[in-house]
C-alpha positions as a Python dict, from the first residue, in 0.01 Angstrom:
ca = {
    (1, 'M'): (0, 0, 0),
    (2, 'S'): (66, -203, 296),
    (3, 'A'): (83, -546, 321),
    (4, 'S'): (-216, -590, 525),
    (5, 'V'): (-419, -876, 423),
    (6, 'L'): (-301, -1202, 602),
    (7, 'F'): (-384, -1585, 464),
    (8, 'D'): (-226, -1875, 619),
    (9, 'R'): (58, -1868, 375),
    (10, 'T'): (50, -2260, 382),
    (11, 'K'): (-324, -2279, 294),
    (12, 'V'): (-325, -2044, 49),
    (13, 'H'): (-148, -2038, -309),
    (14, 'L'): (-110, -1842, -610),
    (15, 'G'): (-204, -1964, -953),
    (16, 'V'): (-237, -1817, -1308),
    (17, 'T'): (-454, -1925, -1616),
    (18, 'P'): (-315, -1949, -1957),
    (19, 'T'): (-562, -1716, -2091),
    (20, 'L'): (-327, -1455, -2078),
    (21, 'W'): (-105, -1644, -2303),
    (22, 'W'): (-374, -1750, -2558),
    (23, 'N'): (-814, -1801, -2551),
    (24, 'D'): (-920, -2141, -2493),
    (25, 'D'): (-1266, -1978, -2639),
    (26, 'F'): (-1157, -1781, -2925),
    (27, 'P'): (-875, -1986, -3135),
    (28, 'S'): (-823, -1657, -3320),
    (29, 'I'): (-671, -1465, -3008),
    (30, 'D'): (-370, -1617, -3020),
    (31, 'I'): (-9, -1472, -3153),
    (32, 'G'): (140, -1854, -3108),
    (33, 'I'): (319, -1904, -2770),
    (34, 'P'): (353, -2269, -2715),
    (35, 'F'): (268, -2458, -2408),
    (36, 'E'): (661, -2464, -2286),
    (37, 'Q'): (707, -2082, -2277),
    (38, 'C'): (372, -2044, -2152),
    (39, 'V'): (405, -2243, -1831),
    (40, 'S'): (800, -2117, -1809),
    (41, 'E'): (678, -1761, -1796),
    (42, 'M'): (399, -1871, -1528),
    (43, 'A'): (702, -2005, -1319),
    (44, 'L'): (902, -1698, -1388),
    (45, 'A'): (653, -1463, -1302),
    (46, 'G'): (617, -1665, -951),
    (47, 'F'): (345, -1821, -952),
    (48, 'E'): (271, -2194, -799),
    (49, 'G'): (19, -2325, -1011),
    (50, 'C'): (-219, -2287, -1314),
    (51, 'S'): (-513, -2402, -1462),
    (52, 'I'): (-564, -2620, -1768),
    (53, 'G'): (-540, -2500, -2122),
    (54, 'H'): (-602, -2650, -2487),
    (55, 'K'): (-235, -2656, -2574),
    (56, 'Y'): (-127, -2831, -2236),
    (57, 'P'): (-27, -3206, -2320),
    (58, 'T'): (-326, -3467, -2260),
    (59, 'D'): (-89, -3749, -2126),
    (60, 'I'): (-77, -3711, -1769),
    (61, 'A'): (282, -3796, -1715),
    (62, 'V'): (373, -3567, -1965),
    (63, 'L'): (199, -3273, -1836),
    (64, 'R'): (292, -3397, -1472),
    (65, 'N'): (671, -3375, -1577),
    (66, 'A'): (645, -3017, -1747),
    (67, 'L'): (476, -2857, -1450),
    (68, 'E'): (726, -3034, -1192),
    (69, 'L'): (998, -2921, -1352),
    (70, 'R'): (872, -2551, -1342),
    (71, 'G'): (746, -2604, -992),
    (72, 'L'): (411, -2585, -1079),
    (73, 'R'): (88, -2734, -974),
    (74, 'V'): (-280, -2751, -1134),
    (75, 'S'): (-518, -2542, -950),
    (76, 'E'): (-821, -2660, -1114),
    (77, 'P'): (-955, -2843, -1458),
    (78, 'W'): (-1274, -2638, -1607),
    (79, 'T'): (-1573, -2804, -1684),
    (80, 'S'): (-1895, -2684, -1871),
    (81, 'T'): (-2208, -2860, -1781),
    (82, 'Y'): (-2523, -2858, -1966),
    (83, 'F'): (-2783, -2976, -1715),
    (84, 'T'): (-3041, -2701, -1860),
    (85, 'S'): (-2988, -2878, -2218),
    (86, 'E'): (-3245, -3156, -2316),
    (87, 'D'): (-3074, -3463, -2294),
    (88, 'M'): (-2764, -3372, -2195),
    (89, 'Y'): (-2751, -3512, -1802),
    (90, 'Q'): (-2576, -3812, -1883),
    (91, 'T'): (-2310, -3641, -2135),
    (92, 'T'): (-2252, -3376, -1849),
    (93, 'L'): (-2184, -3664, -1607),
    (94, 'R'): (-1928, -3813, -1826),
    (95, 'T'): (-1769, -3504, -1917),
    (96, 'F'): (-1730, -3423, -1530),
    (97, 'R'): (-1633, -3758, -1417),
    (98, 'A'): (-1327, -3720, -1652),
    (99, 'S'): (-1229, -3405, -1525),
    (100, 'L'): (-1242, -3545, -1166),
    (101, 'D'): (-1020, -3851, -1262),
    (102, 'F'): (-803, -3570, -1416),
    (103, 'I'): (-746, -3362, -1085),
    (104, 'K'): (-731, -3666, -896),
    (105, 'A'): (-439, -3780, -1100),
    (106, 'M'): (-277, -3437, -1104),
    (107, 'G'): (-306, -3428, -716),
    (108, 'G'): (-522, -3159, -696),
    (109, 'T'): (-856, -3067, -492),
    (110, 'D'): (-1086, -2836, -661),
    (111, 'L'): (-1323, -2854, -978),
    (112, 'V'): (-1442, -2568, -1123),
    (113, 'V'): (-1801, -2581, -1346),
    (114, 'A'): (-2015, -2354, -1469),
    (115, 'E'): (-2341, -2422, -1647),
    (116, 'F'): (-2340, -2320, -2050),
    (117, 'G'): (-2693, -2453, -2142),
    (118, 'G'): (-2798, -2177, -2380),
    (119, 'A'): (-2468, -1948, -2321),
    (120, 'V'): (-2411, -1694, -2569),
    (121, 'N'): (-2051, -1610, -2478),
    (122, 'P'): (-1891, -1817, -2750),
    (123, 'L'): (-2162, -1680, -3037),
    (124, 'P'): (-2133, -1378, -3228),
    (125, 'V'): (-2427, -1186, -3067),
    (126, 'A'): (-2481, -881, -2851),
    (127, 'L'): (-2355, -1038, -2500),
    (128, 'F'): (-2594, -844, -2248),
    (129, 'A'): (-2887, -851, -2503),
    (130, 'N'): (-2920, -1238, -2572),
    (131, 'R'): (-2771, -1410, -2277),
    (132, 'P'): (-3009, -1709, -2133),
    (133, 'L'): (-3294, -1656, -1855),
    (134, 'F'): (-3381, -1998, -1739),
    (135, 'D'): (-3741, -2096, -1649),
    (136, 'G'): (-3827, -2273, -1366),
    (137, 'R'): (-3789, -2640, -1465),
    (138, 'Q'): (-3436, -2524, -1593),
    (139, 'W'): (-3334, -2386, -1280),
    (140, 'S'): (-3434, -2719, -1101),
    (141, 'A'): (-3270, -2906, -1356),
    (142, 'L'): (-2947, -2698, -1281),
    (143, 'C'): (-2957, -2725, -875),
    (144, 'D'): (-3032, -3066, -901),
    (145, 'G'): (-2763, -3142, -1123),
    (146, 'M'): (-2512, -2954, -911),
    (147, 'N'): (-2616, -3113, -611),
    (148, 'E'): (-2561, -3438, -759),
    (149, 'L'): (-2191, -3315, -899),
    (150, 'G'): (-2145, -3217, -532),
    (151, 'K'): (-2205, -3539, -400),
    (152, 'I'): (-1961, -3707, -644),
    (153, 'T'): (-1732, -3479, -571),
    (154, 'A'): (-1760, -3488, -194),
    (155, 'A'): (-1721, -3850, -230),
    (156, 'E'): (-1384, -3806, -323),
    (157, 'G'): (-1262, -3546, -59),
    (158, 'M'): (-1263, -3287, -314),
    (159, 'R'): (-1477, -2954, -351),
    (160, 'L'): (-1710, -2856, -650),
    (161, 'C'): (-1703, -2472, -703),
    (162, 'Y'): (-1942, -2298, -924),
    (163, 'H'): (-1826, -2021, -1176),
    (164, 'H'): (-2047, -1729, -1246),
    (165, 'H'): (-1989, -1632, -1597),
    (166, 'M'): (-2081, -1384, -1864),
    (167, 'G'): (-2288, -1514, -2132),
    (168, 'T'): (-2476, -1751, -1924),
    (169, 'G'): (-2791, -1805, -1712),
    (170, 'V'): (-2574, -1752, -1403),
    (171, 'M'): (-2434, -1458, -1475),
    (172, 'T'): (-2556, -1182, -1228),
    (173, 'R'): (-2561, -1150, -828),
    (174, 'A'): (-2929, -1274, -855),
    (175, 'D'): (-2865, -1557, -1058),
    (176, 'T'): (-2574, -1647, -821),
    (177, 'D'): (-2824, -1589, -532),
    (178, 'R'): (-3076, -1838, -708),
    (179, 'L'): (-2820, -2097, -745),
    (180, 'M'): (-2657, -2070, -403),
    (181, 'A'): (-3039, -2098, -219),
    (182, 'G'): (-3091, -2390, -456),
    (183, 'T'): (-2797, -2599, -374),
    (184, 'D'): (-2664, -2791, -66),
    (185, 'P'): (-2385, -2545, 108),
    (186, 'D'): (-2211, -2857, 230),
    (187, 'L'): (-2158, -2986, -172),
    (188, 'V'): (-2188, -2666, -374),
    (189, 'H'): (-1933, -2398, -319),
    (190, 'L'): (-1881, -2073, -509),
    (191, 'C'): (-1590, -1997, -721),
    (192, 'L'): (-1565, -1600, -689),
    (193, 'D'): (-1430, -1428, -995),
    (194, 'T'): (-1443, -1078, -942),
    (195, 'G'): (-1381, -964, -1309),
    (196, 'H'): (-1711, -1144, -1416),
    (197, 'A'): (-1898, -987, -1128),
    (198, 'A'): (-1784, -643, -1191),
    (199, 'F'): (-1844, -713, -1577),
    (200, 'A'): (-2220, -818, -1516),
    (201, 'G'): (-2270, -494, -1328),
    (202, 'D'): (-2226, -605, -966),
    (203, 'D'): (-2009, -534, -679),
    (204, 'P'): (-1752, -816, -610),
    (205, 'L'): (-1694, -730, -296),
    (206, 'A'): (-2057, -730, -178),
    (207, 'L'): (-2064, -1071, -332),
    (208, 'A'): (-1717, -1191, -153),
    (209, 'Q'): (-1893, -1094, 192),
    (210, 'A'): (-2222, -1256, 99),
    (211, 'Y'): (-2077, -1607, 58),
    (212, 'A'): (-1726, -1561, 196),
    (213, 'P'): (-1768, -1905, 425),
    (214, 'R'): (-1892, -2076, 107),
    (215, 'I'): (-1608, -1981, -149),
    (216, 'G'): (-1429, -2271, -228),
    (217, 'H'): (-1196, -2087, -528),
    (218, 'V'): (-1111, -1759, -626),
    (219, 'H'): (-1050, -1612, -986),
    (220, 'L'): (-863, -1287, -965),
    (221, 'K'): (-950, -1064, -1232),
    (222, 'D'): (-996, -687, -1307),
    (223, 'V'): (-1202, -469, -1548),
    (224, 'R'): (-1182, -162, -1756),
    (225, 'P'): (-1516, 14, -1698),
    (226, 'E'): (-1514, 243, -1996),
    (227, 'V'): (-1476, -100, -2196),
    (228, 'V'): (-1765, -222, -2001),
    (229, 'L'): (-2014, 94, -2090),
    (230, 'A'): (-1900, 27, -2462),
    (231, 'V'): (-1987, -356, -2485),
    (232, 'R'): (-2318, -240, -2306),
    (233, 'E'): (-2380, 54, -2550),
    (234, 'Q'): (-2236, -85, -2866),
    (235, 'Y'): (-2370, -458, -2802),
    (236, 'L'): (-2054, -601, -2822),
    (237, 'T'): (-2036, -993, -2859),
    (238, 'F'): (-1816, -1130, -2562),
    (239, 'Q'): (-1525, -1171, -2803),
    (240, 'E'): (-1530, -826, -2899),
    (241, 'A'): (-1513, -728, -2517),
    (242, 'I'): (-1188, -949, -2472),
    (243, 'E'): (-1022, -817, -2788),
    (244, 'A'): (-1119, -427, -2672),
    (245, 'G'): (-933, -521, -2323),
    (246, 'V'): (-1260, -561, -2077),
    (247, 'F'): (-1037, -766, -1825),
    (248, 'T'): (-696, -729, -1716),
    (249, 'V'): (-500, -839, -1406),
    (250, 'P'): (-535, -740, -1084),
    (251, 'G'): (-421, -401, -1007),
    (252, 'D'): (-463, -258, -1374),
    (253, 'G'): (-816, -179, -1358),
    (254, 'S'): (-1107, -11, -1185),
    (255, 'I'): (-1144, -309, -867),
    (256, 'D'): (-1012, -265, -535),
    (257, 'F'): (-888, -601, -423),
    (258, 'V'): (-774, -533, -91),
    (259, 'P'): (-1137, -529, 81),
    (260, 'I'): (-1188, -864, -105),
    (261, 'L'): (-895, -1032, -22),
    (262, 'Q'): (-936, -901, 340),
    (263, 'T'): (-1312, -1048, 352),
    (264, 'L'): (-1156, -1407, 231),
    (265, 'A'): (-886, -1358, 497),
    (266, 'D'): (-1138, -1303, 788),
    (267, 'S'): (-1332, -1590, 687),
    (268, 'G'): (-1011, -1803, 659),
    (269, 'Y'): (-1018, -1889, 341),
    (270, 'E'): (-824, -2187, 215),
    (271, 'G'): (-739, -2270, -121),
    (272, 'W'): (-662, -2108, -471),
    (273, 'L'): (-633, -1738, -548),
    (274, 'V'): (-595, -1776, -919),
    (275, 'V'): (-486, -1441, -1181),
    (276, 'E'): (-702, -1456, -1483),
    (277, 'A'): (-765, -1225, -1757),
    (278, 'E'): (-839, -1320, -2098),
    (279, 'Q'): (-657, -1062, -2333),
    (280, 'D'): (-512, -1070, -2679),
    (281, 'P'): (-159, -1137, -2611),
    (282, 'A'): (-102, -923, -2907),
    (283, 'K'): (-195, -606, -2705),
    (284, 'A'): (-87, -712, -2354),
    (285, 'P'): (241, -912, -2352),
    (286, 'P'): (151, -1233, -2103),
    (287, 'L'): (496, -1229, -1927),
    (288, 'E'): (479, -849, -1870),
    (289, 'Y'): (115, -885, -1753),
    (290, 'A'): (178, -1197, -1535),
    (291, 'L'): (473, -1016, -1359),
    (292, 'K'): (270, -704, -1292),
    (293, 'A'): (-16, -912, -1130),
    (294, 'R'): (251, -1095, -906),
    (295, 'A'): (398, -752, -802),
    (296, 'Y'): (71, -639, -715),
    (297, 'L'): (-17, -926, -510),
    (298, 'R'): (305, -929, -345),
    (299, 'D'): (250, -562, -213),
    (300, 'V'): (-92, -657, -97),
    (301, 'L'): (-38, -1002, 32),
    (302, 'G'): (334, -954, 156),
    (303, 'W'): (441, -1260, -27),
}
């Protein structure tokens, strides 16, 4: 593989999520790896930054010191929103403002959000058969809410990035198109997640090509097609899908990342490329897979 995908190295950064080391949605997917080992292995694998996990210190000074010691920065905090749920508007705003204050304190620029009103991915139910379908009122509430969060974020000189997600009301390409059409492109950017797009049955390359100028954040995740098929045919839950290995790191599954990354490079993408793979660390040793992902990206990117 030739290193032909050329980004501005000073404006594109490589991160990784702690979901290789433990799962934040399902506490049972955990072999006891502590925070210090997790971030040390992130740095050892050659990453520059990371997203936030539930084992991270909540004290800003402690967290900043631990990350700076290892040459890491925070790529983004995650915020679940509930604009489509009754009486959750103010709660969503408060939670989001807390995330905004956090990333400001950590010196970051991106906030990643996803609407979890009615989401079934944390529930022990079949993923595809039960995911929510928003009505017109809910779509209006969601789009209005995202535009509001976008205004708040932009006023602070930061970027709001929406993450399409399995088991939620914005899961498929059609859902993503509707959200993008209903929100201000200057305020609401897209967090492209290659794994969630492929898992939903859509083409991540086509999604990248359609929204390249609007993509503000990227999660690089691969999928195993045979597990995706099993999830559909056997009516598996999201947790069962993860435990069966539906996700893996770039270069270990079926997605061709070269044209996706080339599309981003051609559009002048600036920001984070974050490796993510919700996996069972008992089956997929985290450091081994972090190194595998970094080696693959080094081959593709040349750095």
